N, C-alpha and C positions, 0 to 999 in steps of 0.2 A: 504494500500500500504506500502510495506516495502522495505528499501534499505539496501543492504548487505555491511558489512565492514569486514576488516581483521586486526588482530594484528600480526605484524611481530616480531619474537624474536630478542632481542638485540644481536648484534654481540660481540665477545670477545673485551673487552676494552671499550665498549659503556655503558652509564649509563641508557639509555632509550630504550623502545620498540617503534617502529614506528607503526602508525595507519593510515589506509586509508579507506575512503568511496568514491570510485572513481566516482560514479554517482552523488555525491553531491559536488565533488571537495574539500573534507575535508581531510586534512593531519595534523596530530598532533602526540604527543608522550606521553608516560606515564611510570611510574616506574614499574608497574605490570599490569596484565590483568584488574583488577578492576579499577585501576587508568586510564588506557587507555579508558575504557568505560565512565568514568566520564569526561575525557577531550573532548571526542566527544560530549557528552551531553552539556557541557559548550560552546564548539565552536559553535554549532548550535544555542544555546540559545542567544549567543552574536551576531552572524551573522544575524540570521533570526528573533530574538525576538519571539521565539516560544518554548513551552515546548515540549520536545521529550521523547520518551521511547526508551531506548537502552537495548536490551536483548541479553544475551550470547547465542551462538549456538556452543556448543562444547568448546574447549579450545583456539581456535584462531580466531573464527568468531563471528559476532554479527549482529543484525538487528536494524534498526532505523525506527521508525514510530512516528506518532503524531495524536492526536485527531483532530488537525487542519492541514490538508494535503496541503492546498493551498501554504504556504511558502516552504514546502519541494518539492512539484512538481515544483513550480516556479524555485527553485534553481537547480533542476535536469534538467529542460529544458534549463536554462541558461548555465549550465555546458556542456550539450550535444552540444548546438549551438556553444559555444566558442571553444570546441574541434574540431568541424567540420569547424572552421574558416569562418563561415557565419555571416553576419550581419542580424539584424531582417528584414530589407527590402528585402534582398536576399531570406531569408527563406519564407517570406510572398509571394513573387513572385513565388517561387517554389511550394507553396501550392495553387497557382492560385487565390490568393486574392490581392486586391489593397491597402487596408489599413493596415499599420504595426500594428495598434492597435488590429486588429483581433487576432494576435498571442501574442503581447506584454502584453495584459491583463493577460494571463496565466503565463508568465514569471515573471511578477511583483507580482504574488500571489493574484491578485484581484478576479480571478475566478478559479474554479477547472474544468479542462477539463475531458471528459469521457475517459475511457481506450482506446476506439477506436481512439479518437482524439490524445491522447498521442502517440499511436502507429503510427499514420499518421505523426505526427511531427518528431518522431525518424527516420522513414523511409525516410522522406524528407531530414533530416540532414545527415544521413548515411545509405544508403540502405543495407550495409553489417553488420550493427550493430547486436551484439549478446546480447544486454542488455535485461535482463529478469526482469520484475517487477511482484512481486506476490501481489495478492489482499487479504487483511485480514481486516475484520471489527474490529475496535478498539472500545472497550466499555469503 
């Protein structure tokens, strides 16, 4: 699973480029493209305590993945849920479940949901979502 990010060119008078990985709620900045990728890597390592691979895709885009996807998927689910302004209890009820732990285990990064389950979570949070997640085996 890969999450896409974008480096935005610095505007005249600014010292840094802005960087965003919207599905993970990561916003940072860097002096140049390579520095931006390192800043994303460092932010995720500090936030999630996980090693990530950040790979350039062209001159302004990149992807983020990890051998341990549970923390990344958990962060993705948390970001999506917070953006939809739902509580864990509200989302759990919308999914037709009674225990908030049914969903919370995934958001905490304790378990890795299937792609079908991730899709069901995203649709419950935002039926109009255009989030695309690609699947790639990391070796």
